[in-house]
N, C-alpha and C positions, 0 to 999 in steps of 0.2 A: 504494500500500500504506500502511496505517496501522500505527502502533506498537501493541503489545499493551497492554491496560489493566493498570495496577498493582493487584493485588488484595491487600488487607491483611486479616489475620484478626482484627483488633481490637487493643485495647491490650495491650501486652506486660507480663507480670507480672514485677516486679522484687523480689528478695528480698535482704535483708541477709545477707552471707556470715558464717558462724560463724568461719571462718578470719580474715577481715578484722577482725572484732570482737576476736578473741584477740590479733592482732598490735597493734592500736591500744591495747588495755588493757595489754599487755606493755610497749610503748613508754612509756606514761604511768607505769607502775610503775617502770621503769628510771630515769625522770627524777625519781622521788621525789614525784610529785604525788598528793594524795589525791583519790579519785573520790567525789563526792557522789551523783550520779544518772546512770543510763544509760537513755535512752529509745530504743526501736526502733519505728519506724513504717514498715512496708513496706520499701523499700530504703534508707531513711534512718536513720542512727544518730546520736544526739546524746549526747555524753559531757560531763557537767558536772563540772569539777574544782573542788575547794575551795581556799581560800587556804593558803599555806604559813605555818606558825607559826615565828616567829623564836625561836631559842634565846637565853636570857638571856646577855648578855655578862658575862664575869668581869672583875672589877676587877684591875688589875695593881698589887697592893700589896706585891709582893716576898715574899709568903708570910707576912706579919705578921697576927696575929689581932687582932680588936677587943678593947679593954679593957673 
């Protein structure tokens, strides 16, 4: 007896999940990262985040004003 042949129906379609995208964007938002660009190609999602801007540091001058 021989083993049955494996029959494939062709390439399987893969699609990016709306839920997965929302979860990823929520996590990025919670981390405080800015999103520059989102690219969706088939089942692959690319999320490009921008750089964080540093807040200017305040001088510790004891509350004195400049003359």
